[in-house]
N, C-alpha and C positions, 0 to 999 in steps of 0.2 A: 483410762487417766480420769474421765469425769465418773464412773461407776461408783466409787466408793462416796464422792460426795453427794450424788442422788440417791444412792441406797439400792444401787441395782446390781444383782449378782452376775449379769453382763450388760455387754452392749444392747439397747434393744432395737435399733433400728441399724444392723447390717444388712448387706444387701445378696448375704448366703442364701440360699433356698431351702430354710430349716422349717419340716413340717412346724413344729412346737411352736413356732409365730405364725403359724395359717388362720388368718381370721377367715370366718365364714360368712363373709357377706350374701345376699342372697345370690349375686353372680356365681361365686365361688362355689356355694350348693349346688346351683344347676348345672356348673361344668364337672363337678365331682360325680354328680346324680347322672348327667349322660355317658361320663366316663365308665361309671359301675355297669349300668346298661347296656354297653356294648362290650366290655370285655363279659358279660355274661351270657351272649349270644355266643352261639357256636362258630365261631371265627371270625375272620373277615378284617377290616379296616376300622379304627376310631379316628376322629379328627380333633383336633383341639387348638383352634387359632385366637391371637390376640396380639393387641401391639406390643412393644417392647415393655417390658416392665411390668405386665398386668399381675401376671405371676402364675403363669402357664406351668412353667418347671414346678414349683412350689405344690400347685395343684395335684402335679401329676403321682409326686414324691408322695404327698398323702395317699393316693391310691394305690401306690406300691404297698404303703404300710399295711392296706388293708385287704390285699390279695389273701387268698388262703395260702397252708403251707405246702401245698402240693403244684404251687405255682413258681417255674423257672422262669426269672428275667433276664435278656440283654438288654442293655441299656449305651445304646451309640450318641455321644454327645458332639461329635465333630462329623458329620454326615459329607463333608467334603471329599466322597471317596469315590473311586470307582468300582464298577460291579462287582469286581472280582475283592476288591480290599474291603468292600462293605459285608461279603459272604464272609471271608475271610476272620473279619473283625467279629460276626455273630458266632462262628466257630469259637474264637476262642472265648468269646465273653460266656460261653454255655459249656466248656473247658471239654472241647471233643479233639481227637486228635485225628488231624486229616495228613500226618506225613510231612508238616512244616520243619522237623528237625532233622530230616533226611539232605546229604547235601546234594542231592540232583534231584531234588523236588521243584517241579515247576507247577505250581496250582494253576489249574482250568476250571471253567464253570461247571463241567461235569462232574468230575472229581468232588468239589465243594456241595455240590447241589447233593449226589449221591450220600456223603456222610452225612448231611443235613438229614436228609430224607430218613435213614437210618434209624438216627436219633429219635427224632420225633416220633415216627413208630413207636420206638420200643418206650419212649415217655408217656405217648396215648397210652398201650399194653400195661404200663403200669398204675395208670390213672393219674398221672402227670399233665399238667396245662402249661403251656410255654406263649412267654410274650414276648415281642421284641418292640420295644420302645425307642424312637427316633427322636431327638430333642431339634430345634433348629434347620426341620424337614423342609424349611422356602429354599436352602440351598445345594438340595438333592436335585442333579440332573434329570431331566428328562427319559434318559435311558436307563439309570438307577432304580427309578420309580417304576419303569415297566421292568424293572427286574425284581424288584420288592413286590409287584402284582404277582407276577411268577410264582413267588417263593407260598400265596396263598392257595394255590394248585394242589400243595402237597393235601390229602385228605384222605378221608375216609369216607364211607356212607354217611355215615352219620354227622359228621363236623369236621370243619378246618383244622390244620395240627398244626397253626402258627397264627395268635393274635397279634395283630400289627397296629400300634398306638402311635400317630404323628402328629408330633407337636411342633406350631409353625407360626409365623407372623402371617398377617393379613396375604401378602403376595403368596403363600401357599394354596389359599383359595383360586386365586386369579389362574395360578397354574392348572390345576386341575380340572380347569374349566376347558382347558386345551384337548381338542379332537384326538388326538393321540394317548392321551391319557383317560378316555371317557371310561375305560373298561374298569380303570382304579377307581373312578369313582363312582361307579356302581355300587360296588362292593363295601360303601362305608357304611355302616349299619347305624351310627351315632355319628354326630358334629355339631360343635358348640363353638360360637365367637366369644370370646371373654372381654367383654367392658371394662372401661375403667370407674372407678368409686364415684357416687355421688357427694354432696357433702355432707349426710348423715354419716355415710358408709365411712368416710374420710375420719371423722371424729372418733366413731368406733373402732377405728382401724390402729389410729394413734393411742388410744386408750389402753387398747387390748396390748400391745404390745409392751405398755409401761407396766401394766401389770404383770404380765408375764416376766419380765424381767425383774418384778420385785417391788417397784413402786405404783400405788395406785392413786394417788395424790394425782390432784389439777397440775401438772408442773407446765401444761403449753395451756396460756389465756385462752380465751374464746376467741379473741381477734387472732391470735396469730394462727388457728385452725382454719380458720379464713381464708387466711391470706396463704397457708400452707396449698390450701385447695385449689387455690387460683392460680397459682406459680407450679402447680405439678398436675395441674388439670385431673387431679384422680387417682396418677400411675405411681401403683405402691412404692416401686423402686427408686421412685424419683422423689415421693415422700419421703422414704427410707434417707435417703444423700441429704437431703434439707434439715430432715429433723437431728439427723447425727450432728452435723455442722453445729445447727442451732445449738442445742444441747453442749457442745464444746464452749461455744461464744459463751453462752450462760456462765459455762464452771471459771472460762478465764474472767470474766469479768464480777466473778461472787454473787451470781442474782440465782435465787431459786426458783424462778418465773419465768419459761422463754414468752417472751412477749411478740407483739408482730415488729419491730425493726430487726428485731435477732433474725427473724424468719426472712427478712426481705435480706438483709445482710449476707447469710447462709446461702440465698438462693444467689448471688451475686457470685457468691465464692466457688459455691460448684458447678453453675450453670453459666457462668461465665458472661452473664448478660442479666436483667431485672426480672430473670424469669420467664417462666412461658406462659405464651397467649396460645389459645386454640388454633388459631390460625399461622401461627409460628411454627407447631409441632407438626402440624401437617400440611403445609405447604410444601414442603420439599418433596415429600413421598409422595404427592397429588400431583407435583409437575411429573416427575419419574415416570408414575403411572400412565398418564398422560400420553409422553412421548412415547412410551413404550406399545401402548394399546393402538394409539390410531397414527397409521402410516398415510400419507397425502391419498394412497387411493383409498382409503376408509374414510376419510375425510369427506372426498367428492360423492362418495357412497351417502354416507350420511345427509349430507346437504340434498342429495336426489328425492332421497325416502321421506326428508322432511316435505320437499315441496310436494311430492306426491299425497301424503299426508293432510297437508293443508286444502289440495282439492278436493281431494274425498271428505274431508269434516265441511267444507260449502257446498258439497253436491248431498251429504246427508242432511245438514241444515236446511236446506230448500226441498228435500222428500218432506222432512217434517213435518214444515208450514203445508205442504201441497196435502199428506194425506193425513186422516185422522192417526192419533198414536195407538198402538195396538200393546195387549197385556204383556209387560213384559216376564212375567211370570211363565207365558206360555213358552219360552223357550228354554226355559231353566229346570233341566232334566237333571242334573247331577249325575249323569250315566247311569239313571238307576232303571231298572224294566217298569213299562207305565203302569202294570198291575200293582207294584212298591208304592209308587207315586199315590195312584188312587188309596190305596188304603190308610196310608200315613195322613193323606189329606180328608180321609174320614174320621180319622181318631178325634176323642174329644177337644175341641178348640177350649180356648181360655178366652173369657169374656173381655170384651171388647174394652167395660172400664176399668178392668186390672192393669193393661198395658200403657207400658210408657209410651209416651207419643214421639214419633220420628223429629230430631230437631240437634242440631251439634250441641250447644252448651250445656242444656239442659238436660241433654241426652250422656252426656260424659259428664256430668258432677252427680246425675244419680248413680252411674255405673262404678263410679269411683267409690262408691258407697259400699260397693257390691264386691270390689276388688282384692284381691290378696296380695303379699308378698311369696316367694317361692316355697320361704320358711314357713309361711303359717296355711300356706294352701295345701301342701300334703298331709298333715295332722288333720285340718276339716275333710279332707276327702274320707281319710282313713275312718273319720268318725262315722259318715254317711255307713260304713260296714260295719259302725258298732264296735270300733279297735279305738282304744285311748294310749295314751302314752308313746306316740310314736314320734320321730322329728323327722325321717326322711325313708328313702325306699329301702335302705338298707335294713333299718328297723322292720319294716313289713317283711323282709324276705328272710328275715328270721322266725318270721311266724309263717312262714312259708304262703305269702300272698304276695302278686307280681303287678310291680308297675310296666305297663307299657306305655312308650311314648310312641306317639305316629304322628305322620303329617298326611293331612287328606282334606276331604270336604264335608259339607252338613252332613247330609247321607251316608258318606263313610260312618261317622261318627256315630249317627244313628243307629245304622246297622248293627253294630257292637253292643248296643241296647246297655251301658254302664253309664253311671255317673261319671261325668268327665272332667276334668280341668284345662281350661284352653288360654291358651296363649294371646295377649293384647296387648294393643299399646294404647295408652289413655297418655294424651297431654305429654307425647313423644318417651313416656318411661314403661318399661315393661313391667306388665302387673298379670294377674290369674286369674281367674272366675271359675266359680264351681257351678256347673248346670246338673242341677238336681233333675226335672224333668223337662222333655221337650218334645216335639213334634216337628214336623217340615217346614213350619212357619214362624213358633213361638220358642221362647227356653224359659224355664222358669231357675234364677238363680238364688243361691244361698249367702244370706250375712256373713260379713267377717265377725261382727260384735253378737250377734244373735242366730242362731242355727236355726230357730225355729223359725226367724224370719227370712221370708223369700217374695221375690219381685219377680214379675213377668217382664221379660223383655222381646220385642220381635226380632226374629232371626236376619232378616237385613240389617238393622240397627250392627248388631252383633259382629256379622260380617265385614260391616265395615273398618274394624277395628280388630279383627281377628288375624292371627297370622297363618292359621291352616293346622297349627301345631297344636294336639290335644294328647292328654293322658289320664289313664282310667286303671282301676285297681282290679284285679279277677284273682280266684282264688284256687288254684288247680289241683287235684290231686296230690298228695304226699310222695314228693318223690320222682314228681312228673318233669321231662328235661324239656324237649321239645317236641315229640311226637309218639304215640304209640301204634306201632302197625306191625304185619305179618311177619313171623319171625320172634318178637318178643316173647319174653315169659315173665313170670312172678306176680305181686300184689294188683301191680296197678292192670294185667291183662284181664285178671279177676274181677278188679275194680269196673272195669267197662263193659265186662260181659253183663254184672248185676244190674249197674244203671241200665243197659238197653232192656234186659228183660225187666226192669220196672215200668220204663215207657211206654214197651210193648203192651205190657199187662199190668196197668195199675191196680186192678183190683187185688194184686200181692203186696203185702208189703216188702220193704227193703231187708229186713231181718228174716223174711221167711224164705228167701231166694238165696239157695247154695250154689254159688259158683262151681264150674266143673272142668270150666277149661283151665288146662294149665301154661299151654303155647297158645299165641297167637294165629289160629289157623286160616284156612282158607273158609271153613265155616261161619267163624268171627268176621272174617274179613268182608263175607258175603251179609253179613248181617249189619253191619255198620255201612258197607256203601246202601244198602235198602233203606236204612235210617237217614243218611244226606238227603238220598233222590228225593223222600218224602217232607223233607225240610228244605229244599233249595239248597242244599249245598252242593260243594263239587264232589261225586261221587269217587271218591278215590281209594276208600276204605283203610286211609290213615286219620287217625285219630288228632289232629293239631288244635292249635289254639283254640280256632274259630267252634270247631266241634263241641271242642272239651266245652266250650262255656255256654253252648246250645245246652247240652246234656246239663249243665248244672241248673240253669232257669227252668228246665222243663220237670227235672226230679224234686228241685227247690224254689216254691213261687214265691217263698219271701224273699228270695237273695234280690238285693239292690237292683234296680233297672230303670234306666233313660226315660222308657215310655209313658205317656202320660195315661196310657189306657188303664184300668183297674188290674192289680194284681191277680194273675190265673189263681184259681183254685183248686183247679183239676189238671191233668197233662193233656193239652192241644196242641196241637200244630202250629208252629210261631211263621207268622211270615216273613218268611228272610229271601231274598232271590239272590244268587250268584254276583250279579251286579252291583249289588251295595257293598260289597266288601273291597276293599284296594284290590286284592290279587286274591285269585285262588289258594286252596290249598293245594300244594304242590309237594313233591317229595322232597327230602330235607336235602338233598343236594342243591335242588333249585331253591330253595326257602333260602341259603346262604349268599344268594347274588342278589336277594331283596334288600333294598334301601331304605331305611329310616331315619329320616335327616334329624 
């Protein structure tokens, strides 16, 4: 109706999840990166949650467009199904024949599972990957969620045969905290909660959709955008609804610019009131959650615990007055072996004059100058590795680099010994900092505007704003998937033998070492176990990520490293204890159940 009036090729603010209109805010880039990371794992679950209308389905459709051609997708949009109905829908989406056309057919769980298992094994043999995507997953019953978990038991020795993506509203996160669903929750390899847009992102979102539709003029006045953000609370679906109606109003009045009064009128028409406030939007949901989560018995239990806590606090305060204070660092062991703590503490320390003193406002102001958006952080981290012109982890993957997203402690981050990107909260906003060098007590951060400008912050300062989430980049050998282990054959096995020989005989150049092993046999397994024992890794004879990373840094002394110690010029033992790491290297089957939030 108003398209020709404004010069649009189509309506810019429909609520259909069209990937062409996907505005990649920092939040959406993060969400997509988490999904890509999860799908890249060898099976298990990926979880994406967010409020109604924040763009979850659109992000997933964007993900589906980026999946390789050897991926088969089953998309379930209506999850209010029984367990048998869900399996039937999955088989139908994959176009599997399970006898439904026969007059006397009575579907059973066993029949459907057998059909699905045969198909997944066949697809795996043909090099195909199967993904099940379930939208509105908060509507699934506990029994159906448990049946979905059982589907991931279909596996080979190397990977799960089915990857499952769950998309839902915040209630889904609450459901997964139930004790009966703890096994499912433990199999989630990537999870992300999509937040609404802030004001700057709302402005960019509106302008982006207008440009895609064919008109990049300033149709919306600045004040109109401000009012739109306030009334919509940054929720894209509500922004679309208000803006669509406002454009119609401008057309009917013969205006070429949408002003604030038009936005308010549009909001009254589509929302039924003078727009949403933050309290209005969340009040009903919060009330429901409160009533659902707290029975009378639970409330009484909370009151008892609060009373105990108050008494304990009084006792501790009294003890602190009567006894001299102790060094709070003495109990902060980070679950590291004592000799590793001693080694880290003996590393070169940062001069006191270069450190930013503790102190709230000044610290946060200074840290803000060294913080990045997600879209800025990945390219900046890549530059530390000498890689330019990348936008995200997808670009890095095309160059054979890997982005790892983990959750852990400071000590665990140090143990990986790679420059890291940390997720922090600064004045209520999620930002990212790049740690270039670090020790047990301090970290050196890279500036956003000048990569040569670096500043020292204390670990205690950074931990006060750090969520525990960190990412790093590493470079595996080309073709590496998850492990190199006994029974494997090919170039990767020869690469492993060559690196181990170079490490054990550093006087030999790599070019002079001619690998003789064609197949990963018991002799190479023993050689790898000896290497792992020497350097404090779990000696399982399997070359996983941590083993490969250690080999890389021993063979290539110029590889970017997190430690402040001088770079190695010769191959020397690295002090890395098993307790430094989030979990030991395990067999492929065990690794599939490790959760990286």
